[in-house]
C-alpha positions, 0 to 999 in steps of 0.5 A: 542529421543531414539528408545523406547521413549514413545509416548505423546498424549493428549489434550491441557491443556494450551488452557483452561488457561485464563489470567485474568488482573483486572482493578486494575492491579491483574493478575490471571490464571483461568481455568473455569470449571462447571463440579462441583460446586466448586471454588478453589484459590491458591496464592503465594507471594515472601518472606517467611522465607528468609525475616525474620530478622536474629534474629527473624526466624519464623516470616513469619510462625507465620504471616501466622498462624495468618491470619485466627486467627481473622479479620475484625469484627471477632475474632478468634473463630468467623472467624473459625465459619464463614468459617466452617458454609459454609464449605469454606476452608481458609488457609495460610502457609510460606516456604523459598521463599513465603507466600501462601494461598488457598481458596476452596468453593461451588460456591453458597458461593463464595461471602462470601468466597472472603470476608472472604479471603479479611478480612484475607489478609487486616484486620487480627487482629494479636492481642497480645493474638492470637500471644501468642496463635499461638506462643505456638503452634510453640513452642510445635512443636519445642520442639517435633522436638528437640527430633526427629531424622529426624528433627534433621538431617534436621536441621544439614543439613540446617545449614551445607549447608547454614551457614550465608545464610537465608536458614540456618535459621529455617522456624518455628523459634528457641526456644531460640528466638521465644518468642521475636516475637511480633505484631509490627514484624508481622505488619512490615513484613506484610507491607514489603511482601504483594504487587501486585508485585510477586503476582501469583494467580490461580483459577480453577472452576465454576466462569467467568472471569468477576466475578473473576476479581471483586473478586480479585480487592476487595481482593487483590486490596488494596495491594500496587504495590511494595514489600520491599524484602531484597536481598537473594544472590544466594547460593551453598550447602557448605560442599560437601564431608564432614560428620556431626554427631549428637550423639543420643542414639537411635538404629537407624541412620538417614541420610541426604545427598545432594548437589547443584542441577540444576535450572528449567531453565537449558537446561538439567533440563528435562534430570535431572528429569529423571536422578534423578528418576533413581538414587533416585526419583523412590519410588521402582524402583531407584538405591538407593532403589535397592542397599540399601533396596532390595539387602541388606535390610538396610533401610525401605526407601531410596530416593533422590529428587530435591528441587528447592529453588529459590536461590539454587536448590538442590539434597537432600536425606535421609535414616534410618538404624541400628546404626551398618549398617550406615556406610555400608549404606552411603558407598553404597549411595556414591558409587552408586552416583559415579557410576551413575555420571560416567556411567549414566543410561541404556537404559531399566532404561531410557525407564521405567523412561520416561514411569513413568514420563509421565504417572503419570503427569496427577495425578497432575491435578485430583482435582481443588485444585491441578490444581490451585496449579500447575498453581501457581508453574508454575507462581512462576517459571517464566513459561507460560501455554504452559509448560503444553502441553510441559512438557511430550514431553520434558521428552519423547525427553531425549535420553540416552546421554542426561541423561548421561550428566544430571547425571553427571551434577546432581551428579558431582564428587558425593561429598555429604554433609552428616549429621547423627543423632544416633550412627553410626558405621563404619563411 
């Protein structure tokens, strides 16, 4: 630990987390709290867009978008009316590696809220008319993205980084194939993914373990034990050191850059978190922000962040600047990556980064929904509740040599995959 390491003193968060295992074999983490009469639930199941058939990208996203569009005795309008009348929030989503959902309700409406969640999870209609309507919404989004420079840069990066891998396919589908997504496809995917295996649940609020257990068995107990996931192979970011340019007649160039990162279970992970904050993660304090925006006024925003896909952790960043300064901005980003990989941070940078990361951590737990979300993410990442108490201590323990080693591990030879959209000059 450095001489300037910030002190870490706080009450235990982990001791408030109960592990609830229902008679039906459903497991959840519960933080029982009656400070406000609310119940918040978050859940996640492994699967997501990585499980879409190769010729049917967007299927998991479409499925998630249809779960609350009519279920059980309710058509789509009736289901939305039922949740709105009681101020219940129910929603679903899909990302690369999972399908997730959330519920928030007043404690007095808990029974009805879980009843509606059960219907969505076990008896969603997936009716042809609803499929067509939600699919048309996705088509509108895809058409908008087709002319959005940031979306275009992200698409170009994804395709260059993960050729011939599920991560290279779009989460929300392709205009060329989305119309082929059908009700039988959705039913088949639901049958493959919805299972108690790999189901992670967190609940926070005014509910006791016994009541929660009964609701969880009623909601998820009908799921089969095992899912049927297609294997997704580990991947690395391809094309490090290369540049892909998508020419678009606009006055500004959007830049995406990245490389393979470090997993959350790497022994240097916490040092990598600190290193990335110094390099590009600190919104107004990072080296990239200082060099690209403050010192040279090239971009309004520039950042780098850790993106931990299950099969490929990444460092990924972005910036946007005038076409005539795009080459110079990219040169500064690449030079700063090389410099940071070689020299690491200063003692002062390390001290400020640790203080920020430790001091801002409680903001992840200032609402019931945020707490539940954090607990689900911990479960998906394979951690125990003790992580909640250990995290800040692990950040505080990062020394200067640890952070220098982490900078080298994060940036390596500083070879970045770069995609640019616009008319960049000087590249």
